[in-house]
N, C-alpha and C positions, 0 to 999 in steps of 0.2 A: 633710429635714434642716433644722434651724433655720439661718437665714442667719447667717453669721459676722459680718455688719455690724450685727446686732441685739443689742447687749450687754445691753439691758434685757429681753430675752425669754428666759426659762428655765423649766425645770420645777422647781417648788419642792418642799420637803419635805412640803407638805400636799397634794400631788397636783394642783396647779393651776398654770397659767401666769401669772406675775406680769408686768405690763406697766406701766412708768412712764416718761413719761406716755403715755396711749393716743393722743393726737393726734400726738405725735412719731412713734410707730410707724406710724400711718396714712400720714403724709407720707413716711416712709422707704420703706414698701412701695410706695406709688404712684410715688415717684421711681425706685426700683430697677426696677420693672416697666417703666417708660417708657424708662429710659436704658440699662439693662444686661440686656435679655432674652436675650442670647447669652453672658453671662458664664459661666454654668454649662457651656455647651457647650465654650467655650475651656478652662476649668479642667479639665473632664473629659478633654479631648483631651490636654492636657499631662500630667495626672496619669497617664493610661493609658500614654503613652510612657515616662514615668519608671518606672512599675511594670514594664513589659516589660524595660527595661534592668536592673532589679534582679533579676528572676526568670528571665530567659531561660536562664541556665546550667542551671537545674533542669528547664526544659522540654526542653532538649536531652537531658538525662539520661533523662527520662520517655520520650521518643520512642525513644531507643536501647534502652531496656529492652523496650519494646513491640514494636519492629520487628526487633531483632537479638538475639534470645534466645541464639543460639549463640555470640555474641561477647561479650555483657555479661551479668553476673549480675543477679539481681533486687534486689541491694543498691543503694540510692540513692547512698550515699556511696562505695561501692566503684566504681560506674560513674563517678561524678563524678571521682574521682582517677585512674581509668584513662584517661579522655578527656584530663584535664589533663596527665598524663605523656606521652601519645602525641602530642597536638596543641597543648598549651599553652592559654593563655587564649583564643586565637582559635578553637580548636575548640569551646569552651563557648558561644561567641557566634555560631557559624555559623548562617546562615539567619535572622538577626534582622531584616533589612530589611522583609520582608513583614509579619511580626507588628506591627512598629512602626506601619506605615501602617494596617493593619487594625484593631488594637486601639485605636489613637488615635481612629479614627472611631467605633468601637463605644462607647467610653467617653464620647465627646462626646454621642452620642445618649442613653445611659443617664443620665448626670449632668445633661445639659441638660433632659431630660424630667422627671427627678426634681425638680430644683431649681425649675423653673417650675410644676410641679404642686403642690409644697408651698406656694409663694407663693399660688397660686390657691385652694387649700383653706383657707389662713389667712385670705384675704380673704373667702371664702365663709362661713366660720364667724363672722367678725367679730372684730376685734382687741379689742373690749370684752368678749368672751366669755371667762370663766375656764375654759379647757379643762382637763379632767382628763388624767391620764397616759394613760388608755385612749384618749381621743379623739386625743391627740397621736400616740401610737404607731400608732393606726389610720390616721391621715393618712400617716405614714411608710411603712407597709406598702402602702397604696394607691398612693402615688407611686412607690415602688420597683418594685412589680409592673407598673405602667404603663410605666416605663422599660424593664423587661425585655421586655415585649411589643413595644414599638416597636423594640427592638434586633434582634428575630428576623428581620426582613425582610432585613437585611444580614448578620447573624451566620450564618444557616442555610446559604446558599450558600458563604460563606467557609469554614465548618467542614467542609462536604462536600468541598471541594477539598483542604483540609488533611488530612482524614482519609484520603482515597483515596491521596494521595501518601505519607503516613506508613505506610499499611498495605501498601505494596509490599514485595516481598522485597528484601533487600540487593542493591544493584547494578543494579536494574532501571531506575533513573532515568538511567543512562548509555546504555541501549540505544536509545531512540526517536530514531534519526537517519533512519529510513525515513520515507517519505511517510505522511500520515494514512491514505490508502486502504490501503496495504500493511499497516500496523499493525492496522487494523480487520479486514482479511481474515485475517491471521495469528491474531488473537484468536478469530475465529469458527471457523476451521479446526481449531485445536488446543484449543478450548474452555477457554481461559485468559483471565483478566481482561486488559484493555488496560494498557499501561505508559505512564507520563507522564514527560516530560523536566523538567517544572516546573509551577508554578501556571497559567500562561497556556495551556500545552499541555493541561493537565487540563481547563480550562474549554472549550477548543476541541473536544476529543474528547468530553467529556460532552455538550455541546450537539449535536454531530453525531450521536451515537448515541441520545440520550434526549430531545432537544429542550429547549425552555425550561423545561418542568416538571422535567426531570432535575436542573437546578441547584438546585431547591428541594425535592429529596427529603429527607425527614426534618424538614420544617417543623413538623409537629404535635408531634413529639417534642422539638424545640427549644423550642417554646412551653411544653410540659409542664415542661421543665427550667427555663427562664429566668424565666417569669412569677412563680411562687411563690418561686423561689430569690433573685431580686433584692429581693423584698419582705422576705424574711428577712435578706438581706445588709445592707440599710440599717437595718432594725429592730435587728439585732445591733450595728451600729456606733453608732447613737444611744443604745442602752441602755448599752453599754460606755463611751461618752464621758461620759454622765451619771454613771456610776458612778466613773470614773477621773479625770475633770476635763478641762481644755482645754490642759494643758501639752504641749509637743512630744512628750515620751516617752509621755504618755497617748494622744495622737492616733495615734501609731505602733502602740501596743499595741491600741487599739480597732479600727483598720483591719485589722491582721493577724489579730486574733481573729475579726472578722466574716467575713473571707475564709475562714479555716479552717472555721468553723462552717457557712458556706454550702456549701462543697465537700463536707463530710461528709454533709449532708442531700441534696444534689443529685447525688451521684456515681452512684447506681444509675440514675437517669434519663439521666445523661450516657453511661453504658455502653450503654444501649439506643439512644440517639441515634446514637452512633458505629457501632454494629453495623448499624443500618438504613442509614446513609449509606455505609458501606464496601462494601455488597453490590453487585456489578456488575449491569448491566441484564439479563443472561441467566444462566440457571442453570449456571454453570461448575462443573466438578468440584471438590468439596471446600468449596463455599460453601453455607451455609444460605440459604433463602429465607424472608422474613418478610412476613406479611400484616397489618402494623400493629404497634402498640406492644405490645398484650397478647400477640400471637403471638410476638413477639421475646422478651418477658420469659419466657414459658412454655418456649420452646425453649432459651433460655440457661440457665434454671434446671435443666432436665432434664440438660443436658450438664455443668454445672459446679457445681450447687448454689448456695447463697447466696453463696459466696466469689466467684463470677464477677462479681457486682455491685460488688465492692469491690477487684478486682484492680488494682494500680497506684495505690491511694489514697495510700500513703505518700509517693510522690514528688510527688503533687499537693498534699498538705498542706504538705510542706517548701517547695514553690514558692509556695503561696498566701499564707503569712505575709508574706514580704518584699514580694511584688508588691502586695498590698492595703494593707500598711502605708505604703509609699511613695506609692501612688496617692491614698489619702485625705489623707495629709499634704500633698502638693503641691496637691491640690484645695482643701483648707482654706486653705493659705497664699495661693493666688491669689485666693480669694474674699474674703480680708481686705484685699486691696490696694485 
């Protein structure tokens, strides 16, 4: 992403980057690399928190549709208004504390790595080099993909915990008041998955049953999803921003559009990741076992056809636009300060 503090650096209509004057850009890059190496991390963190606040109601809707099909219909807006009528605004924002902390940290990594990699690639190519659009967008894709890769180490265990809690049957989160030993014994005796009282309880029980590696189950599928998708994410944003301009409305539209496009492309791999992570450590009744990404894809296709890879996409798209619109807008605003 071109730095917002570089007004003289842009993609021209002749497919090159114009820089006036080159010496000023060199000084600006050197000064920014020396003084503000963490600015992208801070901006990404705050942008991620703002995005969560904008889109959490639709995440609540998505989770209710996925985990409580008997109570809620598959309609995104029907479920939204039902929650609002029964629980008010508070019901739409329940459970937001954990995502705010987690997504803020994840976005700090993604945007921090992205911004610093872009500056490094700019310096590597040389500011006196007239970059073509292809070269510039190649840099964007590389930087975005690297940000996605670095994000996986934290994202994979966080999403494993989130997925296992969300995939529980309705009401099971209130059951685990028994000791850890008694719950593990009950789980093995009746061949049913363990139940969790919350995120920390899930971490504790997962570690107890599966060890350290259990917390990173699905890491390969997370990399498969995030590495290319974040390259496309930033590529789409930069392309739309160049097309629409730098006005506040254009930035919101570019961020939202990039988020939607990224989700559409990455959703099948997200389904595979979630299925692999939700499987308990033992072959409990009614649960499929997967021997890797391809095995999961084949078994999922046999049971549900192509539709299974896009189930729940509507609610994700509805949520993706406001979340990413706000995230990029806040990020750009902070980077201009």
